[in-house]
C-alpha positions in Angstrom: -23.3 -30.2 94.7 -23.2 -32.8 92.0 -25.5 -30.7 89.8 -23.4 -27.6 90.3 -20.3 -29.5 89.5 -21.9 -30.7 86.3 -22.9 -27.2 85.3 -19.4 -26.0 86.0 -17.9 -28.7 83.8 -20.3 -27.7 81.0 -19.4 -24.1 81.4 -15.7 -25.0 81.4 -16.1 -26.9 78.1 -18.1 -24.0 76.6 -15.4 -21.6 77.6 -12.7 -23.9 76.2 -14.6 -24.2 72.9 -15.2 -20.5 72.7 -11.5 -19.9 73.4 -10.6 -22.3 70.6 -13.1 -20.7 68.3 -11.7 -17.3 69.1 -8.2 -18.5 68.4 -9.3 -19.9 65.0 -11.1 -16.7 64.1 -8.1 -14.6 65.1 -5.8 -16.9 63.2 -8.0 -16.7 60.1 -8.2 -13.0 60.3 -4.4 -12.9 60.7 -4.1 -15.2 57.7 -6.4 -13.2 55.5 -4.9 -9.9 56.5 -1.2 -10.7 56.5 -0.5 -14.1 54.9 -3.1 -14.1 52.1 -3.9 -10.4 52.1 -2.1 -9.4 48.9 -3.7 -12.4 47.1 -7.3 -11.4 48.0 -6.7 -7.7 47.5 -5.5 -8.4 44.0 -8.6 -10.6 43.3 -10.8 -7.8 44.6 -9.1 -5.2 42.4 -9.1 -7.5 39.4 -12.9 -7.7 39.7 -13.5 -4.0 40.2 -10.5 -2.3 38.5 -8.8 -2.8 35.1 -6.3 -1.1 32.9 -7.6 -0.1 29.5 -5.1 0.1 26.7 -4.9 3.5 24.9 -3.5 2.7 21.5 -0.8 5.0 20.2 -1.3 6.8 16.9 0.6 5.1 14.1 3.3 7.1 12.3 2.3 8.9 9.1 3.2 7.8 5.6 4.4 10.6 3.3 5.2 10.8 -0.4 8.7 11.9 -1.4 7.6 15.5 -1.8 5.8 15.8 1.5 2.3 14.8 0.5 0.5 12.9 3.2 -0.4 9.3 2.1 -1.7 7.8 5.3 -2.3 9.2 8.8 -4.1 8.4 12.0 -7.0 10.5 13.3 -8.2 10.5 16.9 -11.9 9.7 17.5 -13.6 10.0 20.8 -16.7 8.5 22.3 -18.2 10.7 25.0 -20.3 9.4 27.9 -21.6 10.9 31.1 -21.9 9.7 34.7 -25.0 11.7 35.6 -24.9 10.5 39.2 -21.6 12.1 39.9 -23.1 15.6 39.4 -24.6 17.3 42.4 -28.3 18.0 42.2 -27.8 21.7 42.6 -25.2 21.8 39.8 -27.3 19.6 37.6 -30.5 21.6 37.8 -28.7 24.9 37.4 -26.7 23.9 34.3 -28.8 21.3 32.5 -30.4 23.9 30.1 -27.1 25.5 29.1 -25.5 22.0 28.6 -28.4 20.9 26.4 -28.1 24.1 24.4 -24.4 23.5 23.9 -25.0 19.9 22.8 -27.7 21.0 20.4 -25.4 23.6 18.8 -22.7 20.9 18.2 -24.8 17.8 17.5 -27.8 19.3 15.7 -30.7 17.9 17.7 -33.1 20.2 19.6 -32.2 21.3 23.2 -35.3 19.7 24.5 -34.1 16.3 23.2 -30.9 16.5 25.4 -32.8 17.8 28.5 -35.1 14.8 28.4 -32.3 12.4 27.8 -30.2 13.7 30.7 -33.2 13.8 33.1 -34.3 10.3 32.2 -30.7 9.0 32.7 -30.7 10.6 36.2 -33.9 8.9 37.1 -32.5 5.6 36.0 -29.3 6.3 37.8 -27.3 5.8 34.6 -23.6 6.2 35.2 -22.5 5.5 31.6 -24.8 7.5 29.4 -23.8 7.7 25.7 -23.6 11.3 24.5 -21.7 11.1 21.2 -19.8 8.5 19.3 -16.7 8.8 17.0 -16.3 12.6 17.2 -13.0 14.3 16.1 -10.5 16.0 18.4 -11.7 19.5 17.8 -15.3 18.6 18.9 -13.9 16.7 21.8 -12.0 19.7 23.0 -15.0 21.9 22.5 -17.3 19.5 24.3 -14.9 19.3 27.3 -15.6 23.0 28.0 -19.4 22.7 28.0 -21.3 23.5 31.3 -21.1 20.6 33.8 -18.6 18.7 31.6 -16.0 21.3 32.4 -16.0 20.1 36.0 -14.3 16.8 34.9 -14.9 13.2 35.7 -15.8 13.3 39.4 -17.9 16.5 39.6 -19.0 16.8 36.0 -19.3 13.2 35.0 -17.4 13.8 31.7 -16.1 10.5 30.3 -14.0 10.5 27.1 -12.8 7.3 25.5 -10.2 7.7 22.7 -9.6 5.5 19.6 -7.7 6.0 16.4 -8.7 5.3 12.7 -6.5 5.2 9.6 -7.2 7.5 6.7 -5.6 8.1 3.3 -6.0 11.6 2.0 -5.3 10.6 -1.7 -8.0 7.9 -1.6 -7.6 4.5 -3.1 -4.6 5.4 -5.3 -1.6 3.1 -4.4 -3.6 1.6 -1.6 -2.0 -1.9 -1.8 1.5 -0.4 -1.8 0.8 1.9 1.2 -0.8 -1.2 2.7 -2.2 -1.8 6.2 -1.4 -3.5 9.5 -4.5 -4.6 11.3 -6.8 -7.7 11.8 -6.2 -8.6 8.1 -2.4 -9.0 8.7 0.4 -6.8 7.4 0.7 -5.7 3.8 2.6 -3.0 1.9 4.7 -0.3 3.5 2.5 -0.2 6.6 3.0 -4.0 7.1 6.8 -3.9 6.4 7.5 -1.1 8.8 4.8 -2.0 11.4 7.2 -2.3 14.3 8.6 1.2 13.6 5.3 2.9 13.0 3.1 1.5 15.8 4.6 3.5 18.6 4.0 2.6 22.3 0.6 2.2 23.8 -0.6 3.9 27.0 -3.2 2.8 29.5 -5.9 4.2 31.7 -7.2 2.8 35.0 -11.0 2.2 35.1 -13.4 1.1 37.9 -16.4 -1.1 37.6 -19.7 0.6 38.2 -23.3 -0.4 38.0 -24.7 -2.7 35.3 -21.2 -4.1 34.5 -19.9 -0.8 33.0 -16.5 0.7 33.5 -15.6 4.3 34.4 -12.2 6.1 34.3 -10.9 6.8 37.8 -8.8 9.9 36.9 -9.1 12.8 34.5 -5.8 11.9 32.8 -4.2 8.7 31.6 -1.9 6.8 33.9 0.5 6.3 31.0 0.2 8.5 27.9 0.7 6.7 24.5 3.8 7.6 22.4 3.0 8.0 18.8 4.7 5.9 16.1 7.4 7.2 13.8 6.9 8.5 10.2 7.8 6.8 7.0 8.9 8.9 4.0 8.4 7.0 0.7 9.9 7.4 -2.7 6.4 7.7 -4.2 5.8 10.9 -6.2 2.0 11.7 -6.0 2.0 13.5 -9.4 3.6 10.5 -11.2 1.4 8.2 -9.2 -1.7 10.0 -10.3 -0.5 9.8 -14.0 0.2 6.0 -13.7 -3.0 5.1 -11.9 -5.3 6.9 -14.4 -3.4 5.8 -17.5 -3.7 2.2 -16.4 -7.3 2.5 -15.3 -8.5 3.9 -18.6 -6.9 1.1 -20.6 -8.2 -1.6 -18.2 -11.7 -0.2 -18.6 -11.4 0.1 -22.4 -10.2 -3.5 -22.8 -12.3 -4.9 -19.9 -9.2 -6.6 -18.5 -9.2 -8.8 -15.5 -6.2 -7.2 -13.6 -3.0 -5.3 -14.3 -0.2 -3.2 -12.9 2.2 -0.5 -13.9 5.4 0.6 -12.2 7.8 3.6 -12.7 11.3 3.4 -11.4 14.0 6.0 -11.3 16.8 4.5 -13.4 19.9 5.7 -11.5 18.6 5.1 -7.9 16.0 2.3 -8.0 13.4 4.5 -6.3 9.9 3.5 -7.1 8.2 6.7 -8.1 4.8 5.2 -8.8 3.0 1.8 -8.7 -0.6 1.0 -9.6 -2.3 -2.4 -9.1 -5.9 -2.8 -10.3 -8.2 -5.7 -10.2 -11.7 -6.0 -11.6 -14.8 -6.7 -9.5 -17.8 -8.8 -10.6 -19.5 -5.5 -11.3 -16.8 -4.3 -13.7 -15.2 -1.8 -11.3 -11.5 -1.6 -10.6 -9.7 -1.2 -7.3 -6.3 -1.9 -5.7 -7.0 -5.6 -5.2 -3.5 -7.1 -4.8 0.0 -5.9 -5.2 0.4 -7.7 -8.6 3.7 -5.9 -9.4 5.4 -7.4 -6.4 3.5 -10.6 -5.8 2.5 -12.2 -9.2 5.1 -14.3 -10.8 4.0 -15.3 -14.4 5.4 -16.2 -17.8 6.6 -12.9 -19.3 6.5 -13.9 -23.0 8.3 -11.7 -25.5 9.7 -9.2 -22.9 12.1 -12.1 -22.0 13.6 -12.0 -25.5 15.8 -9.1 -24.3 17.6 -11.6 -22.0 17.9 -14.1 -24.8 19.3 -11.5 -27.2 21.8 -10.3 -24.6 22.9 -13.9 -23.9 24.1 -14.6 -27.4 25.7 -11.2 -27.7 27.5 -11.4 -24.4 28.8 -14.9 -25.2 30.0 -13.5 -28.6 28.2 -16.2 -30.5 26.6 -13.9 -33.1 26.3 -10.3 -34.0 23.2 -8.2 -34.4 23.8 -7.8 -38.2 23.9 -11.6 -38.7 21.0 -13.0 -40.9 18.5 -15.3 -39.3 16.1 -17.3 -41.6 12.7 -17.0 -40.1 11.2 -18.8 -43.1 7.4 -18.6 -43.4 6.9 -17.9 -39.8 6.2 -21.4 -38.5 8.4 -24.2 -37.2 7.9 -27.3 -35.0 10.0 -28.3 -32.0 9.3 -31.8 -31.0 5.8 -31.5 -32.5 5.2 -28.2 -30.7 4.4 -25.3 -32.9 6.3 -21.9 -32.7 4.6 -19.3 -34.9 5.1 -15.6 -35.7 2.2 -13.1 -35.6 2.9 -12.1 -39.2 1.2 -14.3 -41.7 3.7 -15.7 -44.1 6.6 -15.0 -41.8 9.6 -12.5 -42.0 11.9 -14.6 -44.2 15.6 -13.7 -43.9 16.2 -10.8 -41.5 19.0 -9.6 -39.3 19.1 -10.6 -35.6 18.4 -7.0 -34.6 15.3 -7.0 -36.8 14.3 -10.3 -35.2 14.0 -8.5 -31.9 12.4 -5.4 -33.3 9.5 -7.3 -35.0 9.5 -9.9 -32.1 9.9 -12.9 -34.3 9.3 -16.0 -32.2 10.7 -18.2 -34.9 13.8 -16.1 -35.2 14.8 -16.0 -31.5 14.0 -19.7 -31.0 16.1 -20.8 -34.0 19.0 -18.5 -32.7 19.0 -19.9 -29.2 18.6 -23.5 -30.4 21.5 -23.1 -32.8 24.0 -21.8 -30.3 22.9 -23.5 -27.0 21.2 -26.8 -27.9 24.2 -28.8 -26.9 25.1 -26.6 -23.9 21.8 -25.4 -22.4 23.5 -24.9 -19.1 25.6 -22.1 -20.7 22.4 -20.3 -21.7 20.9 -20.7 -18.2 24.0 -19.5 -16.5 24.1 -16.4 -18.7 20.5 -15.7 -17.8 21.3 -16.0 -14.1 24.2 -13.7 -14.5 21.7 -11.0 -15.4 20.2 -11.5 -11.9 16.9 -12.9 -13.2 17.0 -16.0 -10.9 16.8 -13.9 -7.7 14.2 -11.9 -5.9 14.7 -8.1 -5.7 14.6 -8.2 -1.9 12.1 -5.3 -1.8 11.0 -4.5 1.8 7.4 -5.5 1.2 6.0 -8.8 2.2 4.9 -11.4 -0.4 7.4 -10.9 -3.3 6.9 -13.7 -5.8 9.8 -16.1 -6.5 11.4 -16.2 -10.0 11.5 -19.5 -11.7 14.3 -20.3 -14.2 14.6 -24.0 -15.2 18.0 -25.7 -15.1 19.2 -28.7 -17.2 19.6 -30.9 -14.1 16.0 -30.4 -13.0 12.7 -30.5 -14.8 14.4 -30.1 -18.1 12.4 -31.2 -21.2 13.3 -31.5 -24.9 11.6 -28.2 -25.7 12.6 -26.3 -22.5 15.5 -24.3 -24.1 13.5 -23.2 -27.1 10.5 -22.2 -25.0 12.6 -20.2 -22.6 14.0 -18.3 -25.6 10.6 -16.5 -26.1 9.6 -16.3 -22.5 7.7 -19.5 -21.7 8.7 -22.0 -19.0 10.2 -19.2 -16.9 8.3 -17.1 -14.4 9.0 -13.6 -13.1 7.2 -10.8 -11.4 6.7 -7.4 -13.1 9.0 -5.8 -10.7 11.8 -8.4 -11.3 11.4 -7.8 -15.1 11.5 -4.1 -14.6 14.7 -4.3 -12.5 16.4 -6.1 -15.3 15.3 -3.5 -17.9 16.3 -0.8 -15.5 19.8 -2.3 -15.3 20.1 -2.1 -19.1 19.0 1.5 -19.0 21.5 2.2 -16.2 24.5 1.1 -18.2 24.5 -2.4 -16.7 24.3 -1.4 -13.1 21.7 -3.6 -11.3 20.2 -1.7 -8.4 17.7 -2.8 -5.8 14.3 -1.2 -6.1 13.0 0.5 -3.0 9.9 2.3 -1.7 11.1 4.0 1.5 13.8 6.6 1.6 13.7 7.8 5.3 12.4 6.9 8.7 11.7 9.9 10.9 11.2 10.6 14.6 9.4 13.9 15.0 11.0 15.7 12.0 14.4 14.2 12.8 15.8 11.6 10.3 16.3 8.4 12.3 17.4 6.2 9.3 18.0 6.9 5.7 17.8 4.3 2.8 19.8 4.9 -0.3 20.7 3.2 -3.5 21.8 -0.4 -3.1 23.9 -1.8 -6.0 23.3 -5.5 -6.5 25.8 -5.9 -9.4 28.0 -3.2 -11.0 27.7 -4.6 -14.5 25.4 -7.3 -15.7 26.8 -7.2 -19.3 29.6 -5.5 -21.3 29.0 -1.9 -22.5 29.2 -3.1 -26.1 26.2 -5.5 -25.6 24.3 -2.8 -23.6 24.8 -0.2 -26.3 23.6 -2.5 -29.0 20.5 -3.7 -27.3 19.5 -0.2 -26.2 19.7 1.0 -29.8 17.6 -2.0 -30.9 15.0 -1.3 -28.2 14.8 2.3 -29.4 14.3 1.0 -32.9 11.5 -1.3 -31.6 9.6 1.9 -30.8 10.6 3.7 -34.0 10.0 0.9 -36.6 9.2 -2.3 -34.7 6.2 -3.8 -32.9 5.8 -0.7 -30.8 5.9 1.8 -33.7 2.3 2.7 -32.9 3.5 4.7 -29.8 6.4 6.4 -31.6 6.6 10.2 -31.3 9.2 12.4 -32.9 9.0 14.8 -29.9 10.6 12.5 -27.3 12.4 9.2 -27.3 11.4 5.9 -25.8 12.9 2.4 -25.9 11.4 -0.9 -24.9 9.9 -4.2 -25.8 6.4 -5.5 -26.3 5.2 -8.8 -24.8 2.3 -11.0 -25.6 1.9 -14.4 -23.8 -0.8 -17.0 -23.7 -1.9 -17.5 -20.2 -1.3 -20.9 -18.6 -4.4 -22.3 -17.0 -3.7 -24.9 -14.3 -6.0 -27.9 -14.2 -5.5 -28.8 -10.5 -3.0 -28.6 -7.7 -1.7 -31.4 -5.4 -1.8 -31.3 -1.6 1.3 -29.2 -1.5 -0.2 -26.6 -3.8 2.0 -27.6 -6.7 0.5 -27.4 -10.2 0.3 -30.9 -11.7 -1.4 -30.2 -15.0 -2.8 -27.5 -17.2 -2.9 -25.9 -20.7 -2.3 -22.6 -22.5 -5.5 -20.8 -23.2 -6.4 -19.6 -26.7 -8.6 -16.8 -25.3 -6.7 -15.5 -22.3 -3.5 -13.4 -22.8 -1.0 -11.3 -20.8 -0.1 -8.1 -22.6 3.0 -6.2 -21.5 5.5 -3.5 -22.4 8.8 -2.8 -20.6 11.2 0.0 -21.4 12.7 3.3 -20.4 12.8 7.0 -21.4 14.3 9.2 -22.7 16.1 6.6 -24.8 19.5 8.3 -25.1 19.8 9.3 -21.4 17.2 7.3 -19.4 15.7 8.9 -16.3 12.8 6.5 -15.7 12.1 2.8 -16.5 8.6 1.5 -16.7 6.6 -1.7 -17.0 2.9 -2.2 -17.8 1.3 -5.6 -17.5 -2.3 -6.2 -18.3 -3.9 -9.6 -17.8 -6.8 -11.0 -19.8 -7.9 -8.1 -21.9 -11.1 -8.9 -23.9 -9.8 -10.8 -26.9 -12.2 -9.2 -29.3 -10.9 -5.8 -28.4 -7.2 -6.7 -28.7 -4.6 -8.6 -26.7 -1.2 -7.8 -28.2 1.2 -5.9 -26.0 1.6 -3.3 -28.7 -2.1 -2.5 -28.6 -3.0 -3.0 -25.0 0.1 -2.2 -22.8 2.3 0.0 -25.0 -0.2 2.9 -25.2 -0.2 3.1 -21.4 3.6 3.3 -21.3 3.5 6.1 -23.9 0.9 8.1 -21.9 2.9 7.7 -18.7 6.1 8.8 -20.5 4.5 11.8 -22.2 2.9 13.2 -19.1 5.9 12.7 -16.9 8.1 14.2 -19.6 6.1 17.2 -20.3 3.2 17.7 -17.9 3.3 20.3 -15.1 1.4 19.5 -11.9 -1.2 22.1 -12.6 -2.1 22.2 -16.3 -2.1 18.5 -17.1 -1.0 19.0 -20.7 0.1 16.3 -23.0 2.8 16.3 -25.7 1.3 17.0 -29.1 2.7 16.0 -32.5 3.2 19.7 -33.5 5.4 20.9 -30.7 9.1 21.2 -31.1 11.7 19.1 -29.3 13.1 22.3 -27.7 9.7 23.0 -26.2 9.5 19.5 -24.8 12.8 20.1 -23.0 11.5 23.4 -21.7 8.3 21.9 -20.4 10.4 19.1 -18.9 12.4 21.5 -16.8 9.2 23.5 -15.9 7.7 20.3 -14.6 10.4 19.8 -12.0 10.5 23.5 -11.1 6.7 23.5 -10.2 7.0 20.0 -8.7 9.4 21.4 -6.0 7.0 24.3 -5.3 3.7 22.4 -4.7 3.8 20.1 -1.8 0.2 19.1 -1.0 -2.7 17.8 -3.0 -6.1 18.9 -1.8 -8.3 15.9 -0.8 -12.0 15.7 -1.4 -13.8 16.5 1.9 -17.3 17.2 0.5 -19.8 15.1 2.4 -17.4 14.4 5.3 -18.4 15.5 8.8 -16.9 18.9 9.7 -14.9 17.4 12.6 -13.2 14.8 10.4 -12.5 17.3 7.5 -10.9 19.9 9.8 -8.8 17.3 11.5 -7.6 15.8 8.2 -6.7 19.1 6.6 -4.9 20.4 9.7 -2.9 17.1 9.8 -1.8 18.0 6.2 -0.4 21.3 7.3 -3.3 23.5 6.0 -5.2 26.2 7.9 -8.9 25.8 8.1 -11.7 28.3 8.6 -15.3 27.2 8.6 -18.9 28.3 9.1 -21.9 26.2 10.2 -22.0 22.7 11.7 -22.5 19.2 10.4 -21.2 18.0 7.0 -19.0 19.8 4.5 -21.1 21.4 1.7 -18.4 23.5 0.1 -14.6 23.6 0.0 -12.8 26.7 -1.3 -9.9 24.6 -2.9 -11.0 22.1 -5.5 -10.1 18.4 -5.0 -6.8 17.5 -6.7 -5.4 21.0 -6.8 -1.8 21.4 -5.6 -1.5 23.8 -2.6 1.3 25.1 -0.4 1.4 23.9 3.2 0.1 26.7 5.4 -2.5 27.7 2.9 -6.0 28.5 4.2 -9.0 26.4 3.2 -12.5 27.7 3.7 -15.3 25.2 4.5 -19.0 25.7 4.7 -20.8 23.1 6.8 -24.5 22.2 6.9 
């Protein structure tokens, strides 16, 4: 009995323990299922499922006349889950699928048969079929045997990405800009939030070997494409400016340079070129020098000095200035004219026309030496101490010294001829544009419209900064003097009797900093005797200006020439000539034998044809057929083609102007 009682006690303990264990297990199951269920289900899903972002296509960038400057193209990577295809379907259709892949991709059908069979033996659920194909080929491949059955039964996996392309190539690349891993620059960077659209997403499931496969045939959330930006750029003028600057840069082996054309009455930037030299002597759009680079302008600043004394009514243009033998010293610092022996006694207007450094320095010294703040305030009244406020990141800051800060015994005199001050080319151009615009200072701008699907969402117009920077009397006088500068002054080498131009040459020694402090401030340096900045700023036609223009070229090879008249002014003339008289098709220049009446006629013909032709044919030779077709169709052209592979022939030559809706014939390899 004692033994039985002991056994019963043990059994009782075991039952109690089992009951307790059962309660713990039940509680744990309850806890996992109900209390912590959501937590562990989420952890499980996180390890086996994920949302992949599908990036939206950025909005397009267009020229003012409808030419496409930048666009996004869809690219697809195609993979196959060979294990999701039933054996019967696989064996029945593998030959026809291989034939279809061969016709599109170029390799023999036997290559694809072997590839697919080997993948099935290895149980590959993520086999790479094609990488970076265009939309047309993606749509075609989606209809191939087996693939047409979709993700689950056909194993067809398509992954989409977008790439940015520029149909007109490298022209105006820095101004069009980018918004990517490098940061944001140009128009693309300034309007990034507007252009980027809204991303979509697609749910994927983890499969063998750490690979991820889409769960559904369609995206869970479709991406919404970004909005379009319509610029003020005119591709015909842009082409003229780019190539005129490039030729001169190459001829003079210059380090870098820029050229800008602005519409006088509105402030619209019609063209902008920025070229920098590589170590191999090639040129490309390296930086946006016109917007970013603030430097000492040299003699182009003399316009501000001349306007100051006229506006303050201290002297008239007919007053005589004694330039002596072309050399004076200010506190032991030499001011010298380019003409050996000097200009002697000449009028103030002639001082400007021949760009006498001695003449302008003596004039400013005489009337402002005891009141330098009056000169500085007058310069500021022209708007030269402020940024333009252009909607592009990285605009350089102007620097105008004031008597209460960093003022030295020679500061006033050095400012008179464009040293000790610092301005960007666009800031100088804005000032010259105001003179051409009867004193009205307008803000330059690159973008005229923002569009959502062909509907204008926002329109940008002319923004007047100041109604009148100077009296009409002063403006009339300096405009005439600037015209005479081209007729019989330092820029007489670009004078043409067939059309009028007005402007000012500039030549400045380049300041070479010795070093910078920890804050980046220059603490020493010198003016180089071998490195110069050549420039020309002005407008045309002289009597009724339509366009203003500036050309700045840094460090031309000294042995070939470095004066603004020789290096920069000819670029200005070529730009003016071709804008004034060139049609978009014939690319003719003004000659010295045509009549002024014919120039006017050609000028009108230019705008008539400019309105007609809306698209410039890009070069697609050598591109893959899929990319070329997608690009041309994005530009509004119809495409017909024969063959597969790369483009060997295009029916419309690169650079030709074509109407949207025109048909382009391509022959592929």
